[in-house]
N, C-alpha and C positions, 0 to 999 in steps of 0.2 A: 504494500500500500504506500502511495506517495502522498504526503501531506505537506501543504505549504501554509505557513502563517504569514499573512500580510500585515505589515506594521509600518510604523514611521521610523524604522531602524533603531528602536530604543533598546536599552540594555535589558529591560525586563522580558522582552520577547525572546531574546537569545537564552536567557535563563530558563524560560518556559520550554523552549525547544530541548534544552539539555534534560530537563525533568521528564518531558514526554519520551525522549529516547531511552532514558533509564527505565521508565515504566514499561515501555515496549519490550526492552531486553528482559526485564524481570518476568514478563508474561510470555516470553518466546514468540512475540509478534514481530513479523518481518515488516519494518516500516522505515521509509526514508522520510525524514522530517527536517524541514528547513524554514527559515524566516527570510522574507524578501520585502523590499519596498514595492509598493503598487506598480511603480514604473518598470520594475524588473519582472513582474509576474508573467508577461507575455513570453519571456525567455525560458519559462519553467513548465510549459504545458505538456511536454512529452510524458505520457503514462501517468499524468496527474489524476488523482482520485478525489481529493478533498482540499478545499481552500477554506481556511478559518481566518476571519478578519479580526484584528485587534480592536477592542472596544474604543480605543482612542481614534480610530479611523473608520468607525462604523458608517460614516457618511458615504463611504465608497461602496457600500453593500449593493445598492441597486445597479450601479455600473458594472460591478464584477459579476453579479448574478446574470445580467443581460449578456455578458461576454461568454460566460463559462457554462451555464446550465444547458444551453442548446447543444453543447459538446459532451453532455453527460457527466460533467464535473460538479460534485456537490459543493454548495457554498453556504456558510453560516457565519454569524458573529460569535466570537468566543464568549462564553459565559463570563460576565464581568467579575463575579466573585472568584471563580476559579482562576481567572487571569490575574487578578490583584493579589491572590494568595499563592500564586505560582504553583497551582495544583496540576502538575503534568498528567497525573493519572486521570483526573476528571476531564481534562481537555482531550486526551487521547480517547477516552470513552465517547466523548461528543463526536469526534471524527469517525470512530468506528460505527456509531449509530447512524451517522449520515451516509456512510458507505453502503449500508444494508438496503 
């Protein structure tokens, strides 16, 4: 599963990616997880399954949905509490639920 977090290139998103990768490893889930700025998203579409949008850039949701959902890529805004508390396991669960 390939998951991209769209952010404004903040430090908290990279910490969240690290926690998500750890959670995936702990559960033996094969996942490629990265964070990119919205301007770089178009370069990451190969084999992309899920895009999670950071709460601080939720205003991008409509634009990203219109771009990606027709291609079969699931899109959602990261749960604000899970994001703020850097709960990688919960954000990974959110991505997995979207993929189904």
